Backbone bond lengths (Angstrom), bond angles and torsions (degrees), N, CA, C in turn:
res aa  C-N    CA-C-N  psi(-1)  N-CA   C-N-CA  omega(-1)  CA-C   N-CA-C  phi
1 X - - - 1.442 - - 1.526 107.83 -
2 X 1.294 115.81 125.37 1.455 120.46 179.51 1.530 109.85 -90.16
3 X 1.338 118.26 111.82 1.466 120.47 -178.68 1.526 113.51 -66.60
4 X 1.323 116.95 -11.11 1.471 119.69 179.24 1.528 112.52 -89.45
5 X 1.319 117.00 -1.60 1.461 120.38 176.30 1.527 108.87 -58.98
6 X 1.310 116.29 137.55 1.463 120.55 -178.06 1.525 111.45 -76.43
7 X 1.306 115.05 143.48 1.457 122.18 -179.80 1.524 111.44 -55.66
8 X 1.325 117.19 -37.26 1.468 119.91 -176.34 1.528 112.43 -60.98
9 X 1.327 118.08 -17.28 1.463 120.59 177.97 1.525 112.25 -81.11
10 X 1.333 117.30 -18.58 1.460 120.85 -176.87 1.519 114.41 -114.86
11 X 1.303 117.19 -23.15 1.471 120.47 -171.82 1.530 111.80 -65.45
12 X 1.310 114.95 153.23 1.452 121.78 171.33 1.518 106.73 -78.55
13 X 1.320 115.78 124.76 1.473 119.99 -175.92 1.525 112.67 -95.14
14 X 1.317 117.65 -28.54 1.468 120.02 178.75 1.525 108.15 -94.30
15 X 1.309 115.25 89.31 1.457 122.33 -173.31 1.530 110.30 -97.19
16 X 1.312 115.30 130.14 1.463 120.38 173.13 1.523 106.63 -89.35
17 X 1.314 116.42 133.51 1.464 121.24 -176.76 1.513 109.78 -136.60
18 X 1.318 115.26 169.53 1.463 122.62 171.96 1.515 107.81 -128.07
19 X 1.315 115.11 164.38 1.461 121.05 174.83 1.530 109.17 -97.51
20 X 1.320 116.20 158.91 1.469 121.35 -177.03 1.527 112.55 -56.37
21 X 1.332 117.53 -31.43 1.462 120.28 -177.10 1.531 113.54 -96.40
22 X 1.334 117.42 7.81 1.465 119.74 173.98 1.521 109.10 -70.61
23 X 1.295 115.63 148.39 1.463 122.39 -176.07 1.534 112.82 -81.92
24 X 1.314 113.96 160.93 1.462 124.21 177.65 1.528 111.01 -49.18
25 X 1.323 117.69 -43.08 1.457 121.98 -175.93 1.533 111.81 -59.09
26 X 1.317 117.70 -37.45 1.463 120.40 179.26 1.530 110.44 -65.95
27 X 1.317 116.60 -42.42 1.466 120.98 177.46 1.522 109.39 -62.78
28 X 1.306 117.11 -44.33 1.469 121.80 178.93 1.528 110.42 -58.32
29 X 1.322 116.81 -46.58 1.470 120.78 -178.98 1.530 111.63 -62.52
30 X 1.314 116.92 -40.35 1.471 119.88 179.27 1.520 110.35 -63.51
31 X 1.325 117.32 -47.26 1.460 119.67 179.23 1.534 111.49 -65.12
32 X 1.333 117.73 -34.95 1.462 120.94 179.04 1.531 112.44 -70.11
33 X 1.321 117.28 -34.30 1.466 121.69 -173.52 1.530 114.50 -91.08
34 X 1.332 117.06 -13.24 1.462 120.12 -175.54 1.528 109.93 -129.53
35 X 1.322 115.17 157.26 1.467 119.12 -177.15 1.527 113.20 -92.17
36 X 1.330 117.61 0.21 1.462 117.89 -179.51 1.522 111.40 -82.81
37 X 1.333 115.52 169.29 1.464 120.82 -171.67 1.524 114.85 -123.74
38 X 1.330 117.80 11.86 1.463 120.73 -178.18 1.518 110.06 -144.16
39 X 1.326 115.27 136.12 1.462 120.65 179.20 1.527 108.39 -129.42
40 X 1.336 117.77 117.51 1.465 119.50 173.43 1.534 110.16 -66.34
41 X 1.316 115.29 146.11 1.464 121.66 178.62 1.527 107.61 -115.90
42 X 1.334 115.33 125.89 1.457 120.62 -177.01 1.517 111.36 -109.39
43 X 1.332 115.16 149.56 1.450 121.17 167.16 1.526 107.08 -73.76
44 X 1.302 118.14 167.12 1.470 121.05 -179.17 1.524 112.38 -65.38
45 X 1.344 118.69 -17.62 1.469 120.50 175.18 1.532 111.28 -88.52
46 X 1.329 116.23 11.73 1.470 125.21 177.06 1.522 114.51 70.45
47 X 1.321 118.40 15.08 1.462 120.96 171.98 1.529 108.45 -87.88
48 X 1.317 115.82 155.62 1.458 121.42 -177.03 1.526 111.11 -71.81
49 X 1.325 115.65 128.96 1.468 121.06 176.84 1.528 111.14 -106.09
50 X 1.345 116.11 -34.02 1.455 119.42 -176.52 1.512 111.09 -177.84
51 X 1.331 114.63 -167.65 1.464 121.06 177.58 1.524 108.18 -145.49
52 X 1.323 115.00 143.22 1.464 120.67 176.44 1.521 107.41 -112.41
53 X 1.318 115.89 121.33 1.463 119.21 173.14 1.524 107.14 -94.58
54 X 1.311 115.86 151.60 1.460 119.77 179.06 1.529 110.36 -61.26
55 X 1.322 116.22 -36.60 1.462 120.34 178.20 1.530 111.58 -62.34
56 X 1.335 116.95 -45.55 1.469 120.64 178.03 1.527 110.85 -62.97
57 X 1.337 115.51 -41.38 1.462 121.36 -179.56 1.526 110.20 -62.19
58 X 1.335 116.34 -46.94 1.464 119.66 179.59 1.526 111.54 -63.95
59 X 1.321 116.81 -38.99 1.462 120.68 178.52 1.537 110.32 -62.48
60 X 1.322 117.00 -42.93 1.471 121.78 -179.14 1.528 110.45 -64.24
61 X 1.327 117.50 -46.71 1.464 117.86 -178.06 1.529 111.32 -70.46
62 X 1.318 117.43 -30.64 1.454 120.46 175.71 1.532 110.59 -65.94
63 X 1.340 116.34 -42.28 1.471 119.71 178.05 1.519 111.36 -61.34
64 X 1.317 117.14 -41.12 1.467 120.47 178.54 1.523 109.70 -65.01
65 X 1.327 116.99 -45.37 1.462 120.84 -179.19 1.527 111.39 -59.99
66 X 1.318 117.98 -36.07 1.462 121.15 -179.47 1.533 112.41 -74.87
67 X 1.343 116.58 -24.86 1.472 119.94 -178.67 1.525 113.23 -91.90
68 X 1.308 117.58 -10.11 1.455 120.30 -177.42 1.517 109.88 -113.92
69 X 1.333 114.52 164.42 1.458 119.23 179.51 1.515 108.69 -118.64
70 X 1.272 116.40 128.81 1.450 121.35 176.29 1.509 113.71 86.92
71 X 1.321 114.50 145.82 1.457 121.35 -176.58 1.528 111.76 -64.47
72 X 1.315 117.72 -41.63 1.469 121.21 -177.58 1.523 110.40 -63.08
73 X 1.311 117.77 -45.96 1.460 120.74 -179.71 1.537 111.10 -65.28
74 X 1.316 116.29 -40.20 1.459 120.88 178.45 1.529 110.23 -61.76
75 X 1.334 117.29 -46.58 1.470 120.87 178.49 1.528 111.13 -60.85
76 X 1.310 118.17 -37.54 1.470 121.17 176.89 1.524 110.79 -63.03
77 X 1.318 116.80 -39.29 1.462 120.97 177.23 1.526 110.66 -63.95
78 X 1.331 116.36 -42.59 1.460 120.65 178.24 1.528 111.02 -60.90
79 X 1.333 116.49 -43.65 1.465 120.77 -177.08 1.526 112.57 -60.98
80 X 1.309 117.07 -25.59 1.454 120.61 179.42 1.522 114.15 -81.16
81 X 1.333 116.98 -9.76 1.465 120.46 -177.46 1.527 111.47 -80.00
82 X 1.320 114.43 142.20 1.461 121.97 173.47 1.530 108.59 -110.56
83 X 1.312 115.91 163.57 1.468 120.14 177.28 1.530 110.35 -55.96
84 X 1.327 116.73 -35.58 1.472 120.00 -179.96 1.527 111.91 -64.29
85 X 1.339 117.76 -24.07 1.468 121.46 177.23 1.527 111.66 -78.32
86 X 1.310 116.71 -21.46 1.458 122.15 -174.24 1.526 113.47 -99.21
87 X 1.326 116.85 -20.61 1.469 121.38 -170.15 1.518 113.54 -83.05
88 X 1.316 114.01 158.40 1.452 121.95 164.65 1.527 105.08 -90.19
89 X 1.336 117.18 117.63 1.473 118.71 -175.98 1.528 112.50 -75.35
90 X 1.317 115.35 154.68 1.467 123.89 174.42 1.530 113.12 46.49
91 X 1.323 117.42 59.97 1.470 118.86 -179.30 1.522 111.70 -69.51
92 X 1.313 115.63 159.14 1.457 120.87 173.32 1.522 107.42 -64.80
93 X 1.320 116.14 141.39 1.464 121.17 -179.83 1.522 109.59 -130.29
94 X 1.315 115.13 161.69 1.454 121.90 173.32 1.515 108.88 -127.79
95 X 1.326 115.30 166.53 1.457 123.72 179.67 1.531 107.69 -98.37
96 X 1.330 118.55 149.26 1.464 119.38 179.03 1.526 113.75 -61.33
97 X 1.329 117.50 -21.19 1.461 120.78 178.84 1.528 113.35 -93.40
98 X 1.342 117.07 3.31 1.468 119.63 170.30 1.526 107.08 -73.22
99 X 1.328 116.16 162.56 1.465 118.10 -178.23 1.528 111.25 -100.66
100 X 1.337 114.46 163.39 1.460 118.61 -176.38 1.521 112.66 -71.41
101 X 1.321 117.48 -19.45 1.460 120.18 173.95 1.523 110.48 -62.21
102 X 1.334 115.96 -43.31 1.469 120.73 176.43 1.527 109.83 -64.07
103 X 1.322 116.74 -44.48 1.461 120.34 179.99 1.533 110.85 -60.03
104 X 1.325 117.03 -44.70 1.462 120.74 179.26 1.525 110.65 -60.72
105 X 1.327 116.20 -41.81 1.461 120.58 178.57 1.532 110.64 -62.12
106 X 1.325 117.02 -43.14 1.472 120.89 178.85 1.527 110.03 -63.63
107 X 1.334 117.37 -45.44 1.469 120.32 178.67 1.525 111.29 -58.86
108 X 1.326 116.58 -48.04 1.462 120.65 -176.03 1.525 112.68 -69.67
109 X 1.313 116.70 -40.60 1.460 121.00 -178.27 1.524 112.41 -69.47
110 X 1.324 116.55 -39.53 1.464 121.01 -173.06 1.514 114.56 -104.15
111 X 1.330 117.03 -3.82 1.461 122.04 -177.80 1.524 112.17 58.19
112 X 1.340 115.65 34.51 1.461 121.62 172.55 1.515 108.23 -82.76
113 X 1.321 115.11 161.31 1.459 120.10 175.15 1.525 111.96 -123.60
114 X 1.337 117.07 -6.41 1.466 120.55 178.11 1.523 109.26 -153.64
115 X 1.319 114.26 144.40 1.464 121.02 177.55 1.530 109.38 -132.89
116 X 1.327 116.90 125.37 1.461 118.21 172.48 1.528 109.23 -66.54
117 X 1.318 115.94 141.67 1.450 121.89 177.92 1.530 106.09 -106.53
118 X 1.336 114.91 119.37 1.462 120.97 -170.94 1.521 110.21 -122.34
119 X 1.336 114.36 136.04 1.455 121.23 176.35 1.525 107.59 -137.72
120 X 1.325 116.54 129.18 1.466 121.61 -177.76 1.527 111.54 52.75
121 X 1.322 116.41 45.38 1.471 124.11 178.24 1.521 114.48 63.23
122 X 1.323 118.54 18.41 1.466 122.90 179.32 1.523 109.75 -124.51
123 X 1.319 116.07 139.32 1.459 120.76 175.95 1.527 107.83 -72.71
124 X 1.326 115.89 119.72 1.464 121.13 -179.87 1.532 111.70 -112.31
125 X 1.330 116.39 -4.98 1.450 119.35 179.44 1.514 111.90 -179.36
126 X 1.311 114.39 -179.96 1.457 121.94 177.91 1.529 106.68 -141.67
127 X 1.313 116.62 132.97 1.460 121.72 177.52 1.517 107.69 -116.92
128 X 1.333 116.22 131.77 1.458 120.44 179.84 1.521 110.37 -118.45
129 X 1.301 115.28 162.75 1.463 119.81 175.57 1.532 109.55 -62.41
130 X 1.315 116.92 -29.98 1.469 121.38 176.09 1.531 110.50 -62.76
131 X 1.334 117.52 -39.79 1.470 121.43 177.83 1.531 110.57 -59.77
132 X 1.332 116.25 -43.57 1.470 120.09 179.53 1.522 111.60 -67.23
133 X 1.314 116.48 -41.20 1.462 120.65 179.22 1.529 110.41 -63.36
134 X 1.316 117.11 -43.25 1.464 121.41 178.17 1.529 110.77 -61.48
135 X 1.325 116.38 -44.32 1.465 121.31 179.39 1.535 110.51 -61.37
136 X 1.323 117.02 -44.98 1.469 121.19 -179.57 1.527 110.38 -65.13
137 X 1.304 117.54 -40.89 1.460 121.54 -179.40 1.533 110.75 -65.58
138 X 1.324 116.78 -44.04 1.466 120.25 178.47 1.530 110.74 -61.92
139 X 1.323 116.48 -36.73 1.464 121.23 178.55 1.532 110.41 -64.88
140 X 1.311 116.69 -42.39 1.462 121.22 179.15 1.535 110.11 -64.07
141 X 1.324 116.55 -44.77 1.458 120.61 179.51 1.538 110.98 -61.58
142 X 1.306 115.47 -42.07 1.471 119.94 179.86 1.525 110.75 -61.56
143 X 1.325 117.61 -41.28 1.462 121.48 179.42 1.525 111.78 -68.00
144 X 1.340 116.71 -32.89 1.464 119.89 179.06 1.527 111.21 -70.19
145 X 1.321 116.61 -32.53 1.465 121.18 -178.35 1.520 110.85 -72.03
146 X 1.324 116.23 -34.49 1.472 119.86 -178.38 1.474 113.43 -63.97
């Protein structure tokens, strides 16, 4: 695995996102319909506001469920949540021209699992620890075949 490989070669470019004022239900539907675990949150001017991890989302809804009584009341509490209530604000970001060595260092040092990739104040991709693991595994397989 070449740590100097540019992030833009590995990042997911078709990123599904939500806006800060999108409701809880939209976030729930995205997590239910897709196998990924991170959703960037954008301001209405399309700049990055935060990121929602599935783990953070589950923790938040679990906390609400434990503080409320009854399914109906809990669902009402969920309906009042916005993406901005669920997100981690101002996440660390990388540039598409940064290298994966830097990304790996950020993942390992901070115990992150996803980083928004931003260029000119716009989200252009998402890089996950899974992307790096897949890249490293493919590299190992390629070397074994040779």
